[in-house]
N, C-alpha and C positions, 0 to 999 in steps of 0.2 A: 472681562473676557472679550477677546476680539470677535467681531462679527463673523469673519470668515471661518473661524474654528467652530463656532456654534452651528453654522449652516451645513457643514459637511456631515455625512452620516456617521457621527461618532468616530471620525478617522483618527483623532488623537488617541482614543483608547486603544486602538488596534495598530498603532504605527509601527511598533517594533516587529510584530509578527508579519505585517504586511511587507516590510522591507525584506524580511527573510524569504518569504514566499516569492517575492518578485525576483529575488536574486537567484533562486533555484531555476533549473531548467525544466520546462514543461513540454515534454515531447509531443503532447497532443494538445491542440487549441480547439478541438471540436468535441462533440459528445457531452457528457455530463461535466458540469463546471466543477472545479476544486474549491475547498475552503468552507465546506458546509459546517455550520449553519449560518456563518457570516456574523457580523457584529450585532449587538443587541439592537432591536428595532426601536425607533422613536417616532413620534407623531411629528406633524408638521407645525411650524410656528403659528401662533394664535393671531397675530396681526395680519389681517387680510387686505389686499390691495384691490381686490374685485371678488364679486360673487354674483350668483344668479341661478335661475332655473326657468324652464319654459312653463307658462301657466297651464298648458294643456295637460290633462291627467294621463295622456298617453306617454308622456316623459317622466320618469321617476328619477332623474338625474339632477343633483344639486351641486354646483361647483363653486370653488373658491380659488383664490390666487394669492400668492405671496411674493413681494418684490417683482411683480410682472410676470411670474410663471405660474402655471397651474399648480396648485397645492393639493389640498384635500378635496376629493370628490366623494359625494355621498350617494349611495344607491342601495336598495330601492327605497329606503326610508332614511329620514334625516338623522337618525342616531348611529348610522353605520358608515364608517369611512371605508373607501376602497382604494385610495391612492394617498402618497405622501407629496411627490412632486413629478412634474412632467416639464422638461426644459430642454434647451438646446445647448450643446457644447460646440463652440466655434473655434477652429484652429486654422492655420495656414497650411498650404500643400508641402511647405518645406519642413514642417514639423518643428517650428521654433516657439510656438505658443498654442495653448488651448485656453479659451475663456469660458468660465461658467456663466451662463445667462444671468442667473439669479443673484450674481455678485456685481453686476454692472448697473450704471445709472438707468432708471426707467421712469416712465409715466404711464399711468392707467387712468382712463377717463371713460365714462359712459359714452356709448355711441351717440346718444343724445339724452338730455336730462330727464326724459320720461321713459327710459327703457333700461333693461338690465343686461344688454349686450354691451361688451367692452372693448375698447381699442387700446392696445398696449404696445408701447415702444420701448425697446431695449437696445443699447448701443455701447460700443467701445470705440471712442474717437481715436485712441491711440493706435488701435489695429484696424481702424477704417471699415467697420461693419455695423450694420443696423438691422434689427428684426422688428417688423411691424405685424402685429396680429389683431384679428377680431375674434372674439370668443362668444359663443352662445350655445345653448343646447338645442338639439334637434327636437322640435315640438311634437314630432311623430314617433320618436323612437327613444331608446335609452342610450343616447350617444352624446357625447360632447364634441363640438366642432371647433377647430382652429383654422382660420384663413390667414395664411402666412405669406408675407413678402420678405425675402432676404435681399438686403441692399449692400452692394459693394461700393465704398465711398472712395473719394479722392484719387480717382484714376485706376482703382483696382477693379477686377472683374470677378464674377461669381465663381469662375473656375480656379481662382487663386485660393479658395477657401475649402476646407473640409468641414462639413457641418453634421453633427450627430444629434439624434434625438434620444435623450436619456429618460427613462421612466422607472418610478419606484412604486410597485404595487403595495397595497396595504389592505388586503382583501378581507372582507367580512369582519372588519373592525380589529384586525390583527396584522402586525408586521412580520411575525414569526410563522413558520409553517406554511409559507406560501411556495407555490411551485410555478416556475417560468419555463415556457417551451417556445420553439419557433415552429410555426405551422403555416401551411398554404391553404388559402381559401379556394372555393370551387372554381373561381376565375383565374387562379393561378397566383394571385397576389399574396406575397409573403407577409405574414403578420406576427407580431409578438403577442403571445397569449399567455395568460396567468390564471391560476385558480387557487382557491382556499376553501375547504368545505365544498359548498355547492354554489360558490360565487365565482364568476369568470369575468375576465377582461380581455379585450382584443384591440390592440394598437395597430392602426393602419395609416399609410400616407399615400397621397395621389402620386407622388414621385416613386420611381423604383429605388430599391436599396442599391448601393455600390457593389459591383461584382469584381473581385480580384482573384486571378487564378482559378476561375470557375466557381468561386465560393461567394455565396451571398453574405455581405458583411452585416450580419446582425448576430447579436450574442446575448446569453443569459448567464447571470452569475450571482454570487453571494457578496453582499455589501462588505467593502473593505478588503475582500479577498480576491474575487474574480469578476467583479461587476465592471461595467464600462468606464466608470470614472477612474477606477483603479488602474485599469488598462492603459488609459490615456495619461494620467496625472500621478498615479501612486508610485511609491518606491523612491529610492535615493536619487535616481537619475532617470526620470521618465522620458520615453522617446516621443511622447505626444502623438503616437500613431495607434490606430487600431490593430491589435495583433490577435485577439481572441475572438472566436466565433463559436462559442458553446451553444449547443442546440437545447440544453435544459440545465436547470438548477432546481433541485428537488428538496421540498420541505425545509425552508430556511428563510432568512431575511434576503430577499432577492431584489435585483435590479435588472432592467433590460435596456439594450442600446442598439440602434441601427444607424448606419452611415448612409446619409441621403446622397443620391446620385444626381449632381447638377450637370452632368454631361461635360462636353467640351466647350460650351458656350462662352463667349467672351462678353456676354451681356452684363450690364451693371446691376441687374435685379432679376430675381426669379420668384414667381408665386406658386404656392402649392397649398394643399389642404392636409390637415392631420385630423384624424377621428379616433376618439377613445370610446369604445362601446362596452356594455355590460350586459350579463344575463345571469339568471339564477337557476338555469337548467343545464346548460352544457357549453363547452367552448365553441362548438360548431355554430350555435345560436348566436353567440357573442360575435363571432366572425361574420355571420350572415347580417347582423345588424350594422357592423362597420361597413360591409360592402354595400348595403342598401343606402346608408346615409351618404357615402362617398359618390354613389351613382345617382343620387337624387339632384334636383335643382337647388343647389345650396343658397343661392340668392333668394329663391322663393321660400326656403325654410327660414331664412333670416327675417324675410318680411312678415311671415306668419308669427314668428317669435316676437319681433318688435311691435307688431300690430296689437297683440294681445296686451302687451304692457302699456302701450299708448292708451288703450281702452280702459285699463285699470286706473291709470293716473288721471285720466279724464273724468272718472267717476268720483274722484275725491273732492272734498270741500276745499275751496281756495282760501277759506278763512278771511273773506272780504278782500281778496286779492293780496293779502299779506303773506301767503305761503310762498316760501322760497325753494330753491332747488334742494337744499338740505332736508327740508320737510318732505318733499317728494321722494328723495332718496331714502329717508328714514321709513316712510310708508311702504315703499317697494322692497326695501330690505326686510321689513317685518313679514310682508306677504311672501317673500322667498322662504321664510322660516316656517311656513306652514306645511306639514306633511300632507301629501295628497292621498294617503291611504285612509286617513281617518280624521284629519283636521287638527291633530296635535300641533303645537308650536314649541320649538326648543328654545333654550335660553341663550345659546350662542353657538355659532357654526364652527367649532374648534375645541381645542384642548389647551387651557392655559399653560404657558411655558412648555408648549408641546414638544419642542426640540430637545427637551431633557426629559420628557415623559414617555415611558415605555408602555409595553402591552399590560402592565399591572394597572394602568389607568385607562380603562376602556370607555369610561363615560364622558370625561371631560365636562364641557358645558353643553354638549349636544344631547341633552336630556330634557325632560319636562319638569319644571317647578311650577306649581300652580300659582305662586306669588308673582314670579316674574311674568308668567302668562297673562295673569289678570292686568298687571301694569301695562304691558304693551298691547294686549287686546283691547283694553279700555282706550288706549291711544288711538287705535284704529277706528273705534266708534266715534271718537272725536274727529277723526280725519274724514268721516263720512262713509267709511266701509263697514257696514253692519253685517254683511254676509259672512265675512271671515270670523268675527267674534261669535255669531250665532252657531257656526260650526264648532268652534272651540268650546262652547257651553255644552253642546251635545256631547262632545268628546269627554269633557270633564265629568259629567254626571252619568254617562253610559259606558264609559270605558275606564276612566281613571278612578272613580270613586270605588272604595272597597265595599264588599257585601257580606263579609263573614267576620267573626270574631275568632282570632287565633293568636296564641302566644301570651306569656305572662306580661311582658313589657317590651318597649323598644330594645332591640338587641338581646332579648331573652325570649326567643321564639322557637325553640326546638320542635321539630316536627311539623313546622308550618312551611309549605312549599314556597310561598312568596314572602316569607318573613312576617313580622308583626302586622296584624291587621285588626281593624275594628269596623263594625258596620257604620257606614256613612263617613268614614275617615278618607282623607287624601293623603297618600304617602308623601314623605319629605321630597322625593324626586323619583322619576321613573323613566323607563324606556318609552319610546313612542307607543308601543303595544299596551302600555299601561302597567307592565310588570315592574314592581318597585326595584329601585337601585339602592338607595340608602334606607335606613330603617327609622329614622327620627320622625318625630311629630312636631310640626310647626303650626300653632293654632291660627296664626294669621292666614295660613294656606287653607284652612278649613272655611274661613269666613269669606274669602275673596271670590271663590266661584259663585256663591250666593249673590254677592254684590254685582258681579258681572251679569248674572242672569236677571237680576232685578233691573239694571240699567237697560237691558235690551227689551223689557217690557212684558205685558201679559201674554203676548202671543208666543213668547219663549218660555216664560217661567211657569205658566200654569200647567202645561203638559208635564213639566218636570217636578211638580210639587211633591209626588210621592218619594222622590229621591232627594229633594232639597231638604225635606223634613228630617231625613235620616242624618244629614250633616248638621242641621241646626240642633237636633237633639244631642248629638255627639258634642257640639260646642257647649251646650248647657251642662252636660255631665262632666266635662273635662276641664273647661276653662274656669277662670281666666289665666290660671297657670299654664305654662307651656313647657314642653320638654326641651325645645329649642327656640331662641328668638330669631329675629329675621336675618341674623348672621350666622345661623346654623351652628351655633357653638354652645350656648349655655341655657341652662333651665332656670325658671323662676317667673317673675312678674315683670313684664316688658311693656313700657308705654306704647310702643309701636304695635306690638301684638294685641294688647288690650283694645287699642283704638280700632283695629280691624274687627276684633270679636264683637265689640259693641255694634259697630256699624252692620256687621253680617247679621246679627240677631234682630236688629231693628228692621232690616230688609226682609229677613225671613218672617217677621211678624206680620208685615204687610202682605207678603205672599200667602201666608196662612189665612188671614182675614178674607182675602180674595177668593180663597178656596173653602170658605165656610168652617175653618178649624180655629174658632176663637179661643178655645182652651190652650192650644199651643201658642197662639199669638200672645196670649196673656203671660204664659211662662217665659217666653222669649223676651218680652218687654221688661218683665220684672227683673230678669237677670241683667239685661243690658242697662237699665236704669241704675241698678246697684253698682255695677261696674263702672259706669260713667261717673257716678257720684263718688266712688272710692279709689279711682285710679291714682289720684294725687296722694292719697294717704298710703297707698301701696308702693308708690315708686318715686316720690318726691322727698328729697332730703332737706332738712333745715339746719344741718350741721355739716355741710359739705366744705370742701378745700378751695373752691374757686368762687371768685366774685363775692357776692353777698352770702354765699354758703347755702343758698336755697335755690334748688334746680332738680329737674328730673334726672335720675341716674339712667345709665344705659339698661341695667337690669337689677332688680332686687333678686338675689339668688335663693331666696327662702323657698322651702317647699310648701305645699298646700296643707293647711290644717284640715283634719278630718274630725275635729271635735264637735260635740253637739248632735242634736237630733237630726237625722236625715231629712225630717220634714221641713226644717228651717234651713233653706238652701243657702241663705247668705252666710251662715256660719261655715259652710263647706268651702266657701270661696276664700276665706281669710288666710293670709300668710302666716307661717310660724314666727316670722320676725319682720321688722319694718326697716325702711332705709337708713334711719338714724342709728340702727344697732351696730353699724360698721362691720357687718359680716364680710369676710373674705371669700373670694372665688377665684378659680383658675381661669385666666384669659388664654384662650387656646392660641395655637400656632406660635408658642414661645413667649407669650405675654406675661406669664408668671402669675403668681398669687397677688391679688390686689383687693383692697378695701372697696366695697361696692360704691362708696361715694367718690372714689378716685377716678372712676371710668365714666366718660360721658360720650354720648353720640347724638345724631340728629333724629333719632327715632321719635322723640316727643313731638316733632313737627307733624307726624302722621295723625296725631290728635286733631289737629286743624284740618289736614287734608281729608280725613274721614269724616269730618263734620261733628266730632265729639266735643271739642272745645273751641271757643272763638279765638281769633287770632290775637286779640288784645287781652285775653285772660292773663292775670298777673303771673300765674305759674308759667305760662308760655314765654311771656316777655322776660321774666327773670332768668329762665333757663337759657334764653337766647344769649344773654350776656355772658354766661358761663361757657356755653358752647362756642362762642366766637373766641373767647379769651384762650381756650384750650386748643381748638382745632382749625380755626380759620387762618387763611393766609392769602396774599396776593401773589399770584404766580408770575406774572409779568405785567408791569403797569398796574392797571386797576382791575385785572381779571381775577376774580375771587375763586377760591377753592377751599374745600374742606376735607379733612381726613375722616375715615369712617368712625374711628374712635382712637383714644390714646391707648398705647400698648398693643396696637394692632400688628400682628406678625404675618399678615397675609400679603406678601409682595416680595420683590427681590431683596436679597441681602444688600447691605450698604456698599459692598464691593462690586455690585452689579450682577453677581451670580444669581441664577434662578431660584425661585422659591422651591424649597424641598421639604416642606413640612414646617419650616420656620423661615422668617424673614422679616421684612419691615413694610407695612402697608403704606401706600401713598394716597394721594387725593383722588376722589371719584367724581367725574362730572355729573353723576346723578344728583349729588348734593347741591351743586350749583343750581340744577333745575329745581330741586325742592326748595331751595332758598328763594329762588325767583318766584315760585308759586306762593310761598308765604308772604313775600313782599307785596304781591298782588292782593292776597286776602287781607293783609293788615291795613293796606292803603286804600283798597277799592279802586286803584288806578292801574289799568293795564300796562301802561308804559313803564311802570316801576320795575317790570320784569325784563325789560329790554336789554339792560347791561348784562344780566345773567345769560340771556340767550346768546348774546354776541360772544361772551367769554366761552360758551360751550362750543361754538363753532371754531374757535381758536384751538381747542383741545382735540379736534378730530384729526384723523390721518389726512394726508394730502388728498385722498379720494373722498373723504367726507364721512368716514366711518368713526362714530364716537365710541371711545374705548371704556373699558371698565375703570382703569387707573391711569393717572398721568404722573410723570416725574414731578417732584416738588423742589422747592428751594431747600437747601441743606438747613436743618434747624434741630432744635431739641425741644421736645414736648415735655409737659410735666411728668415727674417721676424719672427724670433724666433718660427719657426714651429718645435715642438718637435716630435722626432720619437723614440720610446722606444721599445725594444725587452724585455718583461718581463721574470722573471724567469720561467723556464720550457720549454722555446722555444730556438732554436739555430739559430744563423745567418747563412744564406745560405740554411736553410731547408724550405720546402714549408709552406706557411701560409695555412689557412683553406679556402681560397677563391675558387680555382678550380685546380685540377690536374687529367687528363691532360687538358691543354688549347690547342685546336687544332691548333690555330694560332702559338703557341709556337713549337709544334711538327713539323709543316711545316717549320718554320724557321730554325730548325736544319737541315732538308734535304737541304734546300736552301744554307745554309752556308757551309755545308760539300761538296756539289757539286761545290761551288764557289771556295773553297780551291783547290779542284782537278783541276778545269778549269783555275785557275789563273785569273779569272775575275768574276764579279757578273753576274751569268748566267740569271737572270730574268729581267735585265734592258731592257725595250722595245727598241729594236734596231732602229726601225723607229723613235722614239722620240729622242734618244740621237744623232743619225745621223743629224737630222734636226737641232738641236742646237749645232752641232759641238762639241759634248761630247764623240763621238766614231766614229770609221771608219768601215763601212760595207765592207767586202771584195768583190770584183766583182765576178760575176758568169761567166759562159761561154757566150761569146757574149758581154761582157762589158769591159770597161777599166776604171780604177780609175782616177779621175781628182782632183788634189789639187788646190784650188782656194785661192789666195792671192790678195787683192785689197786694194790700199791706197786711202782713201777718207776722207775728212773733214765733219763733221756733227755737229749739235747742239743737246743739251740734248733733249731726246724725239724722236729723229730721228734715224731710223735703216735701215741698208743697206740690199738689196736683189739682186738676179740675176735671170733673166728669160730667156726663149729662145725657140727654135724651137723643142724641145723635150719633152717628158712627164716628165722626171726626173727634168726639170727646169720649168715645169708648163705650157708649150705650150703658152707662152706669157701672161698668166694670172698673174696679179700683186698679187692675193691672193693665187695662187698656186706656186708661185715662191720660190726659196730657200733662206732662210735668211743666211747671213754671220755674223760671230761673231766678236765682237769688243774686245776680250780679249787683243789683242795686238795693240789697237788703236794708231795711225790712220790706221793700217793695219787690215783689216777685212778678215776672212778666214772661209773655210769649205771644205769638200771634197764631191764628188758625183760620182756616176758611170753612165757612158754614153754609148751609142751603140758604140761598137768597130768598127773602120774603117769608121766612119760617118763624115759628115761635119755638124756642129751645128752653128747656128746663136744665138747669145746672147747678153744680155744688162744689165747694173746695174741700179737700181733705189733706192730711199730712200722712206721710209714711214714716214710721219710726224705724230705727236702726235694725230691729229684729224683724221687720217686714209687716208688723201690725199696722192697722189704720185707725186714725182718729178723724172723724168728720167735724167740720166746723159747727159751731153752735149758733144757729140762726134764731132770732127772736121769733117766737111763735112756731118754730120748726118749719118743715116743709122745704122747698127748693127755691132757687133763684130763677127768675125768668128774663129771657132776652129775646126781644123782637128784632129779628135780624132784617135789616133794610133790604128792599127789592134791588136797589142799585147803590153803588158806592160801598163804603165801609163804615164801621163803627168802632167805639172803644169802650172798654169796660174799666172802671176804676172802683174797686171794691175793697172793703175792709173786712178782715175775718177775725172773729173771736172764738175761743175754744171753750 
């Protein structure tokens, strides 16, 4: 599909009728426009060339650009689009050409690397013109500002050109049923005003509009029928002149245009300002806002805007002076994505493949997913911004968390105003207000808010404990089975989901202990340990089709067994079948029915990232070989990339046409980041992640925005899954799905910081320490104790130690510390105990049914450890039963 065809507002769909209409005589070119309601409305393209917002809460405008023009603007919250595009059309006075600004070569760069104001240059060398713009939001009002200089090149002059300002409203998240009018402000300035429901926009320029024959040359029309683009360029023989001046276009897909008056100047450049203002009360208020912004000190407003961003960037960690411009852009992009009304953060500021997505897709990615939010809020903590994530946690538990039980099951919730809900549950995704959008349940999204609260520390999580316990209880009742995995498609037992659930319960247990609820803590740890011990049995095949045949599958699609006594919780967690059963499941988006062993993804790496398994665990290493054999590729040179999973249909079709419910998925830069993290975790060397970081930078847009997906080399994956990059697209370049993807921007931060630290900085220490995957250094008043105990056990039995101190569980067999069988029959772990104390302790084993067998010590009683006052010590014990 040619780019020019995609960019125009569905012009091809309406071409025949447009030609007929333009061939007819329209006796009136004023009053109400003809052609209602216009072509079907579409969103803007998802690949952004700039974006930003004022950090001041007085401004609720969030702007984006596409190919150098203003694209979607969001107001008053980040889930609500108000525009599709705002651009210049440039023609010559003789009417021989009209150029669309967004179809010309362009550059967009930050005004400086530590702010989110942008300098954009668009030009047509053949027609000798250039437009230079500086864009930023008014920090005092709900306005977007464009400081524009039009330049006439190669001996031409500004009065040789006709320049038009073309605007496509998309108010209150809809392109249909908008109304456009021409109105005069109190000071007499003519503005283009639009409204839908109670949302209003006002477009104004510092230059006057052209007047011909006493008529002000502004117009409102219906897209592909009577809009300004059609006036200038539509029909079989366009005259490339503005002929229509309709004062209104009511209840349709509308566009507005005004002809800027450059006067008779023979200058080679002219500078002026354009302001797009919004209001949620009235058109007159929107016009007043536009007037106030135009009349203010625009240089001073820019200084305020930039100064706030400079201060934010200055507060970020430099990661030992290794932080680069991409790191700062990533952090500032993420900060832009935080809604000022309540602290919510959206997944992406756009709609994937938006140019072919209509009003039926009102959510896009400009919604809240608690999983994505966890990933990039966590990255902001790593970057040194704890205030933004602290606000996010308050939003999660005070706004997004559900507090009622309603409905039978997901997508079976008749009579429930907000759809399916459960006390303590986080919906699959939601509007910024917290109102659910889709109805699914993803169990990793339940655990991740707890982990985020834990990482921010007691000053955040203690006050939220009454709400955190609701979510932890919900995980305990519902997991480890999930209605949807992290790819939001299939139910069953997912390694990545279970990794998050285990980590979330371990964190919840610590929070419970801190708040005096040892009973809950014991329940959480009992479940977390059982899931950690059984995730391999539930999701790891020994009869697979790739490599050695031993690897974690993407998902075991079994349902959860409800057999057995409800008092024995471990039986409730068991699946009805296991990965070697060869159960088939439907891979969504056109992937077809597949054997569970045939589909692999990188979700198993979350077991390492969440601290649940060590990087050198044989099951991880074995799966890595299968994962690479199926899904890895080098895009260009040595730049590695991975597909999401084989048979993935979430992407463009092989002919380049947009995803429409089916397609072919390409590689995701987040997997390059995840693999870089794993390299650091497995090697213990930060520099081992550097090549992955460099690869990710090559996948970014020219402006530095890291996309969701990139085009790949043409290849065939197992199962004869064809992946084609068609002519006109380049391997390694962003696809049309989404750029930036906030998750990807966050992973860049996390990987860069991990390279500097020489370790993966966001592995939850409380989790990896419990499962002997890391060592937490003792703090003042503690001494490190290394535990090695030799003991024989049967399959399904696991060893623990408990004792007379809190770190060992105070004699609770559910709060005790597990010891790891990696070097069986020697079990090991480390723990920090009170320095200079005498500690009683004892080993025990947990059986598969949850029962406990204590070690048989000669003479009975307990073991004693005298913890040294300084330094550390080691235990080397042998257990008999």
